mmCIF file as gemmi writes it, N, C-alpha and C atoms, coordinates in Angstrom:
data_model
loop_
_atom_site.group_PDB
_atom_site.id
_atom_site.type_symbol
_atom_site.label_atom_id
_atom_site.label_alt_id
_atom_site.label_comp_id
_atom_site.label_asym_id
_atom_site.label_entity_id
_atom_site.label_seq_id
_atom_site.pdbx_PDB_ins_code
_atom_site.Cartn_x
_atom_site.Cartn_y
_atom_site.Cartn_z
_atom_site.occupancy
_atom_site.B_iso_or_equiv
_atom_site.pdbx_formal_charge
_atom_site.auth_seq_id
_atom_site.auth_asym_id
_atom_site.pdbx_PDB_model_num
ATOM 1 N N . UNK Axp A 1 ? -74.477 -64.713 238.324 1 0 ? 1 A 1
ATOM 2 C CA . UNK Axp A 1 ? -73.234 -64.863 238.432 1 0 ? 1 A 1
ATOM 3 C C . UNK Axp A 1 ? -73.016 -64.256 236.744 1 0 ? 1 A 1
ATOM 4 N N . UNK Axp A 2 ? -72.127 -63.65 236.641 1 0 ? 2 A 1
ATOM 5 C CA . UNK Axp A 2 ? -71.792 -62.682 235.192 1 0 ? 2 A 1
ATOM 6 C C . UNK Axp A 2 ? -70.915 -64.203 235.013 1 0 ? 2 A 1
ATOM 7 N N . UNK Axp A 3 ? -70.379 -63.85 233.089 1 0 ? 3 A 1
ATOM 8 C CA . UNK Axp A 3 ? -69.443 -64.345 232.862 1 0 ? 3 A 1
ATOM 9 C C . UNK Axp A 3 ? -67.869 -63.435 233.074 1 0 ? 3 A 1
ATOM 10 N N . UNK Axp A 4 ? -67.038 -64.281 232.967 1 0 ? 4 A 1
ATOM 11 C CA . UNK Axp A 4 ? -66.03 -64.184 233.272 1 0 ? 4 A 1
ATOM 12 C C . UNK Axp A 4 ? -65.093 -63.724 232.19 1 0 ? 4 A 1
ATOM 13 N N . UNK Axp A 5 ? -64.393 -61.924 232.377 1 0 ? 5 A 1
ATOM 14 C CA . UNK Axp A 5 ? -64.373 -61.179 231.824 1 0 ? 5 A 1
ATOM 15 C C . UNK Axp A 5 ? -62.708 -60.883 231.501 1 0 ? 5 A 1
ATOM 16 N N . UNK Axp A 6 ? -61.952 -60.594 230.166 1 0 ? 6 A 1
ATOM 17 C CA . UNK Axp A 6 ? -60.002 -60.571 230.303 1 0 ? 6 A 1
ATOM 18 C C . UNK Axp A 6 ? -59.938 -58.721 230.785 1 0 ? 6 A 1
ATOM 19 N N . UNK Axp A 7 ? -58.898 -59.119 231.795 1 0 ? 7 A 1
ATOM 20 C CA . UNK Axp A 7 ? -58.429 -58.537 232.527 1 0 ? 7 A 1
ATOM 21 C C . UNK Axp A 7 ? -57.826 -57.28 231.793 1 0 ? 7 A 1
ATOM 22 N N . UNK Axp A 8 ? -57.653 -55.497 231.232 1 0 ? 8 A 1
ATOM 23 C CA . UNK Axp A 8 ? -57.23 -54.828 230.199 1 0 ? 8 A 1
ATOM 24 C C . UNK Axp A 8 ? -56.028 -54.042 230.915 1 0 ? 8 A 1
ATOM 25 N N . UNK Axp A 9 ? -56.189 -53.558 231.935 1 0 ? 9 A 1
ATOM 26 C CA . UNK Axp A 9 ? -55.792 -52.536 232.635 1 0 ? 9 A 1
ATOM 27 C C . UNK Axp A 9 ? -56.705 -52.318 234.231 1 0 ? 9 A 1
ATOM 28 N N . UNK Axp A 10 ? -55.718 -51.719 234.987 1 0 ? 10 A 1
ATOM 29 C CA . UNK Axp A 10 ? -55.708 -51.604 236.652 1 0 ? 10 A 1
ATOM 30 C C . UNK Axp A 10 ? -55.327 -50.487 236.935 1 0 ? 10 A 1
ATOM 31 N N . UNK Axp A 11 ? -56.755 -49.804 237.145 1 0 ? 11 A 1
ATOM 32 C CA . UNK Axp A 11 ? -56.091 -47.904 237.512 1 0 ? 11 A 1
ATOM 33 C C . UNK Axp A 11 ? -56.378 -47.95 238.874 1 0 ? 11 A 1
ATOM 34 N N . UNK Axp A 12 ? -55.525 -47.875 239.803 1 0 ? 12 A 1
ATOM 35 C CA . UNK Axp A 12 ? -55.777 -46.951 241.217 1 0 ? 12 A 1
ATOM 36 C C . UNK Axp A 12 ? -56.049 -45.839 241.729 1 0 ? 12 A 1
ATOM 37 N N . UNK Axp A 13 ? -56.166 -44.715 242.557 1 0 ? 13 A 1
ATOM 38 C CA . UNK Axp A 13 ? -56.461 -43.686 242.619 1 0 ? 13 A 1
ATOM 39 C C . UNK Axp A 13 ? -56.455 -43.833 244.33 1 0 ? 13 A 1
ATOM 40 N N . UNK Axp A 14 ? -56.476 -42.848 245.403 1 0 ? 14 A 1
ATOM 41 C CA . UNK Axp A 14 ? -56.833 -42.637 246.147 1 0 ? 14 A 1
ATOM 42 C C . UNK Axp A 14 ? -58.231 -41.29 246.815 1 0 ? 14 A 1
ATOM 43 N N . UNK Axp A 15 ? -59.29 -41.83 247.201 1 0 ? 15 A 1
ATOM 44 C CA . UNK Axp A 15 ? -60.744 -41.082 247.087 1 0 ? 15 A 1
ATOM 45 C C . UNK Axp A 15 ? -61.06 -41.262 248.966 1 0 ? 15 A 1
ATOM 46 N N . UNK Axp A 16 ? -60.398 -40.042 249.266 1 0 ? 16 A 1
ATOM 47 C CA . UNK Axp A 16 ? -60.725 -39.742 251.03 1 0 ? 16 A 1
ATOM 48 C C . UNK Axp A 16 ? -59.489 -41.249 251.938 1 0 ? 16 A 1
ATOM 49 N N . UNK Axp A 17 ? -60.369 -41.979 252.19 1 0 ? 17 A 1
ATOM 50 C CA . UNK Axp A 17 ? -59.268 -42.321 252.95 1 0 ? 17 A 1
ATOM 51 C C . UNK Axp A 17 ? -58.899 -43.714 252.685 1 0 ? 17 A 1
ATOM 52 N N . UNK Axp A 18 ? -60.434 -44.241 251.502 1 0 ? 18 A 1
ATOM 53 C CA . UNK Axp A 18 ? -59.977 -45.636 250.803 1 0 ? 18 A 1
ATOM 54 C C . UNK Axp A 18 ? -58.811 -45.198 249.519 1 0 ? 18 A 1
ATOM 55 N N . UNK Axp A 19 ? -59.152 -45.974 248.831 1 0 ? 19 A 1
ATOM 56 C CA . UNK Axp A 19 ? -57.886 -46.528 247.636 1 0 ? 19 A 1
ATOM 57 C C . UNK Axp A 19 ? -58.957 -46.875 246.372 1 0 ? 19 A 1
ATOM 58 N N . UNK Axp A 20 ? -59.361 -46.503 245.532 1 0 ? 20 A 1
ATOM 59 C CA . UNK Axp A 20 ? -60.028 -46.83 244.513 1 0 ? 20 A 1
ATOM 60 C C . UNK Axp A 20 ? -59.202 -47.791 243.281 1 0 ? 20 A 1
ATOM 61 N N . UNK Axp A 21 ? -60.416 -49.167 242.792 1 0 ? 21 A 1
ATOM 62 C CA . UNK Axp A 21 ? -59.323 -49.599 241.899 1 0 ? 21 A 1
ATOM 63 C C . UNK Axp A 21 ? -60.836 -49.749 240.739 1 0 ? 21 A 1
ATOM 64 N N . UNK Axp A 22 ? -60.145 -49.248 239.025 1 0 ? 22 A 1
ATOM 65 C CA . UNK Axp A 22 ? -60.923 -49.256 238.452 1 0 ? 22 A 1
ATOM 66 C C . UNK Axp A 22 ? -60.152 -50.655 237.305 1 0 ? 22 A 1
ATOM 67 N N . UNK Axp A 23 ? -61.466 -51.627 237.674 1 0 ? 23 A 1
ATOM 68 C CA . UNK Axp A 23 ? -60.941 -52.557 236.571 1 0 ? 23 A 1
ATOM 69 C C . UNK Axp A 23 ? -61.341 -52.861 234.858 1 0 ? 23 A 1
ATOM 70 N N . UNK Axp A 24 ? -60.787 -52.177 233.92 1 0 ? 24 A 1
ATOM 71 C CA . UNK Axp A 24 ? -60.953 -52.364 232.516 1 0 ? 24 A 1
ATOM 72 C C . UNK Axp A 24 ? -61.011 -53.856 232.573 1 0 ? 24 A 1
ATOM 73 N N . UNK Axp A 25 ? -61.56 -54.427 231.25 1 0 ? 25 A 1
ATOM 74 C CA . UNK Axp A 25 ? -61.92 -55.187 230.816 1 0 ? 25 A 1
ATOM 75 C C . UNK Axp A 25 ? -61.469 -55.645 229.16 1 0 ? 25 A 1
ATOM 76 N N . UNK Axp A 26 ? -61.212 -56.37 228.389 1 0 ? 26 A 1
ATOM 77 C CA . UNK Axp A 26 ? -60.67 -56.55 226.873 1 0 ? 26 A 1
ATOM 78 C C . UNK Axp A 26 ? -61.999 -55.671 226.327 1 0 ? 26 A 1
ATOM 79 N N . UNK Axp A 27 ? -63.205 -55.539 226.925 1 0 ? 27 A 1
ATOM 80 C CA . UNK Axp A 27 ? -64.732 -55.369 225.953 1 0 ? 27 A 1
ATOM 81 C C . UNK Axp A 27 ? -64.589 -53.79 226.616 1 0 ? 27 A 1
ATOM 82 N N . UNK Axp A 28 ? -64.158 -53.587 227.343 1 0 ? 28 A 1
ATOM 83 C CA . UNK Axp A 28 ? -64.519 -52.043 227.584 1 0 ? 28 A 1
ATOM 84 C C . UNK Axp A 28 ? -64.736 -51.394 228.462 1 0 ? 28 A 1
ATOM 85 N N . UNK Axp A 29 ? -65.362 -52.357 229.449 1 0 ? 29 A 1
ATOM 86 C CA . UNK Axp A 29 ? -66.371 -52.174 230.615 1 0 ? 29 A 1
ATOM 87 C C . UNK Axp A 29 ? -65.044 -51.842 231.653 1 0 ? 29 A 1
ATOM 88 N N . UNK Axp A 30 ? -65.734 -50.509 232.588 1 0 ? 30 A 1
ATOM 89 C CA . UNK Axp A 30 ? -65.165 -50.306 233.36 1 0 ? 30 A 1
ATOM 90 C C . UNK Axp A 30 ? -65.654 -50.835 234.938 1 0 ? 30 A 1
ATOM 91 N N . UNK Axp A 31 ? -65.059 -51.321 235.87 1 0 ? 31 A 1
ATOM 92 C CA . UNK Axp A 31 ? -65.856 -51.518 237.219 1 0 ? 31 A 1
ATOM 93 C C . UNK Axp A 31 ? -65.264 -50.787 238.233 1 0 ? 31 A 1
ATOM 94 N N . UNK Axp A 32 ? -65.244 -49.87 239.019 1 0 ? 32 A 1
ATOM 95 C CA . UNK Axp A 32 ? -64.901 -49.181 239.992 1 0 ? 32 A 1
ATOM 96 C C . UNK Axp A 32 ? -64.713 -50.289 241.341 1 0 ? 32 A 1
ATOM 97 N N . UNK Axp A 33 ? -64.05 -49.804 242.494 1 0 ? 33 A 1
ATOM 98 C CA . UNK Axp A 33 ? -64.603 -50.506 243.338 1 0 ? 33 A 1
ATOM 99 C C . UNK Axp A 33 ? -63.871 -49.961 244.49 1 0 ? 33 A 1
ATOM 100 N N . UNK Axp A 34 ? -64.27 -49.534 245.876 1 0 ? 34 A 1
ATOM 101 C CA . UNK Axp A 34 ? -63.423 -48.991 247.06 1 0 ? 34 A 1
ATOM 102 C C . UNK Axp A 34 ? -63.191 -49.974 248.295 1 0 ? 34 A 1
ATOM 103 N N . UNK Axp A 35 ? -61.749 -49.591 248.236 1 0 ? 35 A 1
ATOM 104 C CA . UNK Axp A 35 ? -61.148 -50.37 249.313 1 0 ? 35 A 1
ATOM 105 C C . UNK Axp A 35 ? -60.18 -50.29 250.013 1 0 ? 35 A 1
ATOM 106 N N . UNK Axp A 36 ? -60.381 -50.708 251.496 1 0 ? 36 A 1
ATOM 107 C CA . UNK Axp A 36 ? -59.32 -49.611 252.696 1 0 ? 36 A 1
ATOM 108 C C . UNK Axp A 36 ? -57.991 -50.525 252.382 1 0 ? 36 A 1
ATOM 109 N N . UNK Axp A 37 ? -57.51 -50.258 253.223 1 0 ? 37 A 1
ATOM 110 C CA . UNK Axp A 37 ? -55.902 -50.083 252.752 1 0 ? 37 A 1
ATOM 111 C C . UNK Axp A 37 ? -55.833 -51.602 253.79 1 0 ? 37 A 1
ATOM 112 N N . UNK Axp A 38 ? -56.228 -52.132 254.528 1 0 ? 38 A 1
ATOM 113 C CA . UNK Axp A 38 ? -56.045 -53.201 254.903 1 0 ? 38 A 1
ATOM 114 C C . UNK Axp A 38 ? -56.746 -54.227 254.321 1 0 ? 38 A 1
ATOM 115 N N . UNK Axp A 39 ? -57.602 -53.631 253.017 1 0 ? 39 A 1
ATOM 116 C CA . UNK Axp A 39 ? -58.087 -55.253 252.209 1 0 ? 39 A 1
ATOM 117 C C . UNK Axp A 39 ? -57.125 -55.021 250.826 1 0 ? 39 A 1
ATOM 118 N N . UNK Axp A 40 ? -56.821 -53.79 250.803 1 0 ? 40 A 1
ATOM 119 C CA . UNK Axp A 40 ? -55.652 -53.935 249.678 1 0 ? 40 A 1
ATOM 120 C C . UNK Axp A 40 ? -54.604 -54.611 249.989 1 0 ? 40 A 1
ATOM 121 N N . UNK Axp A 41 ? -54.239 -54.972 251.275 1 0 ? 41 A 1
ATOM 122 C CA . UNK Axp A 41 ? -53.207 -56.089 251.76 1 0 ? 41 A 1
ATOM 123 C C . UNK Axp A 41 ? -53.327 -57.129 251.902 1 0 ? 41 A 1
ATOM 124 N N . UNK Axp A 42 ? -54.5 -57.743 251.641 1 0 ? 42 A 1
ATOM 125 C CA . UNK Axp A 42 ? -54.962 -58.794 251.743 1 0 ? 42 A 1
ATOM 126 C C . UNK Axp A 42 ? -54.819 -59.179 250.361 1 0 ? 42 A 1
ATOM 127 N N . UNK Axp A 43 ? -55.276 -58.722 249.155 1 0 ? 43 A 1
ATOM 128 C CA . UNK Axp A 43 ? -55.148 -58.673 247.982 1 0 ? 43 A 1
ATOM 129 C C . UNK Axp A 43 ? -53.505 -58.429 247.432 1 0 ? 43 A 1
ATOM 130 N N . UNK Axp A 44 ? -52.758 -57.977 248.202 1 0 ? 44 A 1
ATOM 131 C CA . UNK Axp A 44 ? -51.528 -57.919 247.489 1 0 ? 44 A 1
ATOM 132 C C . UNK Axp A 44 ? -51.086 -59.221 247.989 1 0 ? 44 A 1
ATOM 133 N N . UNK Axp A 45 ? -51.207 -59.945 249.611 1 0 ? 45 A 1
ATOM 134 C CA . UNK Axp A 45 ? -50.858 -61.148 250.119 1 0 ? 45 A 1
ATOM 135 C C . UNK Axp A 45 ? -51.204 -62.371 249.386 1 0 ? 45 A 1
ATOM 136 N N . UNK Axp A 46 ? -52.668 -62.49 248.73 1 0 ? 46 A 1
ATOM 137 C CA . UNK Axp A 46 ? -53.025 -63.218 248.15 1 0 ? 46 A 1
ATOM 138 C C . UNK Axp A 46 ? -52.628 -63.018 246.759 1 0 ? 46 A 1
ATOM 139 N N . UNK Axp A 47 ? -51.774 -61.841 245.908 1 0 ? 47 A 1
ATOM 140 C CA . UNK Axp A 47 ? -51.648 -62.072 244.674 1 0 ? 47 A 1
ATOM 141 C C . UNK Axp A 47 ? -50.154 -62.726 244.86 1 0 ? 47 A 1
ATOM 142 N N . UNK Axp A 48 ? -49.288 -62.39 245.906 1 0 ? 48 A 1
ATOM 143 C CA . UNK Axp A 48 ? -48.132 -62.878 246.119 1 0 ? 48 A 1
ATOM 144 C C . UNK Axp A 48 ? -48.266 -63.992 245.873 1 0 ? 48 A 1
ATOM 145 N N . UNK Axp A 49 ? -49.226 -64.839 247.235 1 0 ? 49 A 1
ATOM 146 C CA . UNK Axp A 49 ? -49.547 -66.374 247.748 1 0 ? 49 A 1
ATOM 147 C C . UNK Axp A 49 ? -49.402 -67.106 245.802 1 0 ? 49 A 1
ATOM 148 N N . UNK Axp A 50 ? -50.201 -66.105 244.844 1 0 ? 50 A 1
ATOM 149 C CA . UNK Axp A 50 ? -50.081 -67.219 243.447 1 0 ? 50 A 1
ATOM 150 C C . UNK Axp A 50 ? -49.288 -67.119 242.794 1 0 ? 50 A 1
ATOM 151 N N . UNK Axp A 51 ? -48.517 -66.063 242.995 1 0 ? 51 A 1
ATOM 152 C CA . UNK Axp A 51 ? -47.395 -65.628 242.335 1 0 ? 51 A 1
ATOM 153 C C . UNK Axp A 51 ? -46.736 -66.694 242.418 1 0 ? 51 A 1
ATOM 154 N N . UNK Axp A 52 ? -46.09 -67.006 243.433 1 0 ? 52 A 1
ATOM 155 C CA . UNK Axp A 52 ? -45.034 -67.544 243.875 1 0 ? 52 A 1
ATOM 156 C C . UNK Axp A 52 ? -45.19 -69.458 244.698 1 0 ? 52 A 1
ATOM 157 N N . UNK Axp A 53 ? -46.447 -69.065 244.182 1 0 ? 53 A 1
ATOM 158 C CA . UNK Axp A 53 ? -46.972 -70.732 244.524 1 0 ? 53 A 1
ATOM 159 C C . UNK Axp A 53 ? -46.083 -71.602 243.118 1 0 ? 53 A 1
ATOM 160 N N . UNK Axp A 54 ? -46.373 -72.864 243.116 1 0 ? 54 A 1
ATOM 161 C CA . UNK Axp A 54 ? -45.523 -74.122 242.429 1 0 ? 54 A 1
ATOM 162 C C . UNK Axp A 54 ? -46.949 -74.1 241.428 1 0 ? 54 A 1
ATOM 163 N N . UNK Axp A 55 ? -48.252 -73.602 241.774 1 0 ? 55 A 1
ATOM 164 C CA . UNK Axp A 55 ? -48.923 -74.031 240.295 1 0 ? 55 A 1
ATOM 165 C C . UNK Axp A 55 ? -49.546 -75.263 241.097 1 0 ? 55 A 1
ATOM 166 N N . UNK Axp A 56 ? -49.202 -75.998 241.903 1 0 ? 56 A 1
ATOM 167 C CA . UNK Axp A 56 ? -49.844 -77.558 242.096 1 0 ? 56 A 1
ATOM 168 C C . UNK Axp A 56 ? -50.631 -77.109 243.347 1 0 ? 56 A 1
ATOM 169 N N . UNK Axp A 57 ? -51.923 -77.388 243.382 1 0 ? 57 A 1
ATOM 170 C CA . UNK Axp A 57 ? -52.451 -77.967 244.223 1 0 ? 57 A 1
ATOM 171 C C . UNK Axp A 57 ? -51.952 -78.407 245.729 1 0 ? 57 A 1
ATOM 172 N N . UNK Axp A 58 ? -52.492 -78.022 246.728 1 0 ? 58 A 1
ATOM 173 C CA . UNK Axp A 58 ? -51.73 -78.606 248.244 1 0 ? 58 A 1
ATOM 174 C C . UNK Axp A 58 ? -53 -79.314 248.481 1 0 ? 58 A 1
ATOM 175 N N . UNK Axp A 59 ? -52.798 -80.607 248.54 1 0 ? 59 A 1
ATOM 176 C CA . UNK Axp A 59 ? -53.856 -81.59 248.751 1 0 ? 59 A 1
ATOM 177 C C . UNK Axp A 59 ? -54.529 -81.008 250.301 1 0 ? 59 A 1
ATOM 178 N N . UNK Axp A 60 ? -53.895 -80.344 251.513 1 0 ? 60 A 1
ATOM 179 C CA . UNK Axp A 60 ? -53.834 -79.74 251.992 1 0 ? 60 A 1
ATOM 180 C C . UNK Axp A 60 ? -54.786 -78.829 252.272 1 0 ? 60 A 1
ATOM 181 N N . UNK Axp A 61 ? -55.104 -78.111 251.61 1 0 ? 61 A 1
ATOM 182 C CA . UNK Axp A 61 ? -55.994 -76.884 251.54 1 0 ? 61 A 1
ATOM 183 C C . UNK Axp A 61 ? -57.063 -77.515 250.443 1 0 ? 61 A 1
ATOM 184 N N . UNK Axp A 62 ? -58.429 -76.586 250.798 1 0 ? 62 A 1
ATOM 185 C CA . UNK Axp A 62 ? -59.497 -76.488 250.272 1 0 ? 62 A 1
ATOM 186 C C . UNK Axp A 62 ? -59.391 -76.147 249.046 1 0 ? 62 A 1
ATOM 187 N N . UNK Axp A 63 ? -60.264 -76.69 247.947 1 0 ? 63 A 1
ATOM 188 C CA . UNK Axp A 63 ? -60.504 -76.452 246.829 1 0 ? 63 A 1
ATOM 189 C C . UNK Axp A 63 ? -60.573 -74.621 246.551 1 0 ? 63 A 1
ATOM 190 N N . UNK Axp A 64 ? -60.542 -74.33 245.778 1 0 ? 64 A 1
ATOM 191 C CA . UNK Axp A 64 ? -60.288 -72.36 245.433 1 0 ? 64 A 1
ATOM 192 C C . UNK Axp A 64 ? -61.964 -72.303 244.784 1 0 ? 64 A 1
ATOM 193 N N . UNK Axp A 65 ? -62.467 -70.998 245.229 1 0 ? 65 A 1
ATOM 194 C CA . UNK Axp A 65 ? -63.851 -71.151 244.565 1 0 ? 65 A 1
ATOM 195 C C . UNK Axp A 65 ? -63.534 -70.05 243.734 1 0 ? 65 A 1
ATOM 196 N N . UNK Axp A 66 ? -64.344 -70.58 242.773 1 0 ? 66 A 1
ATOM 197 C CA . UNK Axp A 66 ? -64.635 -69.843 241.39 1 0 ? 66 A 1
ATOM 198 C C . UNK Axp A 66 ? -64.676 -68.246 241.467 1 0 ? 66 A 1
């Protein structure tokens, strides 16, 4: 497993039927991944859940994976 890096920038573009995410780190590394529309929808839902949460863990939820 690699060390956690700090995100500096996210760029997106369409590549055929996919959406390309380019994640740039503060150290200058760039990781590119292709995702489907459905995967992007799930990612947006997860991010909205995190942003809208109180920050306190839900006692009925399992611990989050690192």
